[in-house]
N, C-alpha and C positions, 0 to 999 in steps of 0.2 A: 848689456843696458844700465846703466850704472841705477844705484838704488839712492832715492832725491831724498837727502834728510834736509830736517827743521830742526833749530837748536834752541831752546826755553830752557832760557835762566834767568835771572836779572843781576849776574855775576859778571859782568864783561871780561873778567879772566878767566874763569872755567869755561865760557863759551869759546873764545881765541885757544885757548889748550884743547878743548874739544874738536874746533874745527880742525885745527894746523894737525891732528891724529887723524880725524877721518878723511880729509882733504888727501892725506900722502898713502891712504889702504887704495887698496886695485879693488874696484867697482862701486867704490860710494863717492856721493858726492853732496856735495852743501849750499842748497838751497835759496837757506833766508835764517832768519835769526827772530829769536823776541826777550827781553826782558822783562816781559810777566806773563802771568796765566792768559790775561785776558786779549794781550797781545798774542800770544799764539796761536786762540784759536781764531782770531784773525787772520793771521797770516796763515795758518792752516787751510782754509777756506779759499784765501786766493790761491795759493802756494800748489795744493794738495801734493804735496809730498807724500811720499810712500812711509817715511815714519819722521817720526817727532821725538827726538832723544830728548825728558822732560826732567826739570828739578820739581822736586816735591814741593818745595818751602819757597813759594812767591810770592811776593804782594796783590794786594789786588782779589786774588782769586789764585788759587792754593792749585797747586799742578793735578791732584786729583780730578778736582770738581773741574778742571781743565780741559783733563785727558778725558772725562763725561762728555762732555760739552763737543768737544771732537770727535769724537769717535760716532755721535750723532749727525754733526755735520758734517762728515768725512768718512763713512764707512769703509771707506777703501784702506785708510792712513791706519799704520801700526802704532803703537806707543810705547816707547822704553822709559822707564820710570826710573829716573835718579833721588837718590836719597842718603845723606845721612845718620835715618833713622832703620834698621835692621827687625825690628820686633813686626810681628805676627798680625799687631791691633797697623802696622801702615801696610805693609804686603798685602793684604786682605782688600783692606780699601781700596787699593792701587790698583791690583786685577778687577775687584768688584765694579769699577768701573770702567774698564775695559782696558788697562795696560796692559799689556802683551809678555811684556821681563819687567824686572825689578834687579837693579843695579847698586850695590853701595858705592858711594863717590869715590870711594879710598882707594876701591877699585878696578874704577872707571875705565880711567888709565889702560888698561889690561884686558877688560870687560866689554868695553860699550861698542867695539867693531862688530863681535861675536854677535851680540846683543839685535843689534839693527839687522847682522845678515841672517839671525836667526827668525826673527818676528817676522822679515819680509818675507821669508819661504814656511809662513804660518805655522811656526812654531812657539812655544813658551822659553820664555830664558828667565832663571833664579841666577840670580849670584854664587856663586862656588861658596864664600863667607856665609850664607845663608841659608840652605840646602838642610842644614839642620834641622831648619825650624818648619819646616814642611809640613812635620803631625802637627802644629799650635796653628798654622794658617788654616786648617780642616774641621780643628776645633774650635776656631775661633767665628768659622762660617754658621757654623751650629746656636752661638751666640747674638743675640741683639744692643747695637749699640746705640747710647742716645742719639747720636747725630743721625741713625736710623729715622728718629722721629719726626725729624726737620725735613720737610719739602727743599729742593734744591735753590730756589730765588730764597729761602728763609740761609739758608748756610752757605750763601752767599753776601747778606748780609752780617750774618753773624760775623764773618771775617773781617770787614771792611769796620762794622760793631771795634774791634777789638784793634783794626787797628788805629784806632783814633780819629778815624772820620764822622764830622757832624750829619747827623738827617739829609740835609739841602747837600751836600757833596757826594753822599750815597745818592740820591735820590737822581742828582746828574749822572752819575757812572752808570747806573741801572735805568735810566729814564724810566723813571717811575717817581710821582709825585710824593714830596715828603711827606706829608699826612701816612702816603701807603706803607711808607715807611718807615715809622711809627708804627704801623700796624704790627708788620712783619716783625717788627724788634720784641714787644709787647708779646706775640703770639709765641716767640720762639724761646724765650724768658720762659713763659710758662710752658711752656713744652719740656724745658733742660728746670723745672723747677731752681733756677737761679733769679736772684732778685736786684742785683749791680753787675755793673761792667766791669769791675777787676772779677766775678763770678765769673763773669762768661771768657774773661782773659784766661783764667785760671782752669777754664773748661777746655778754652782752643788750643791751649800749651797741650792738654795731658791727653786732647786727641790728635793732635798733630796737623791742625788749623792755621797754624804761624806758629813760629820758631821762637824758645823762650829768651827773654831781656831784649 
């Protein structure tokens, strides 16, 4: 029986490349695709794939928050996180959100199939290029990130704010009232000690919620 995989990346060319690679790998089949984190959560709930291969930096809902929601809604689905970042902060947060693998995009062509097989077998898989930072990941686990002060909903609002969405647009996306969105915005800024949107953008980039530029 083949391992059923869902691909989630906001770049179609990346999805096409991964799909071509995995479809030509024995024992693996791609059953669906998603162009952002929110779509990935919905598609995972519909398809119940064995594995989601998920980009970390996606609009609307980043891969870490999407992984958290996928694992909550589909506990049997494992997540392979893809990222351009190799620092312990990103790796720690991915595993803390429920991912079972972290693969660098630069080596995804060589490692993604191995990662899919490993997590489907119940194993953790860390890209060979970043195994040297494992002590740093354990050290990071002992520290508290400012992001941990925020609720999951506040982190969602934060990402949408720094992407330039209005309160009305955020409200429509999250099925909330604009007033509730404003409450979340004020609350998360207070928790982070940030006074304006440019400050939120800097914070989001530093903590991998959104890519720079």
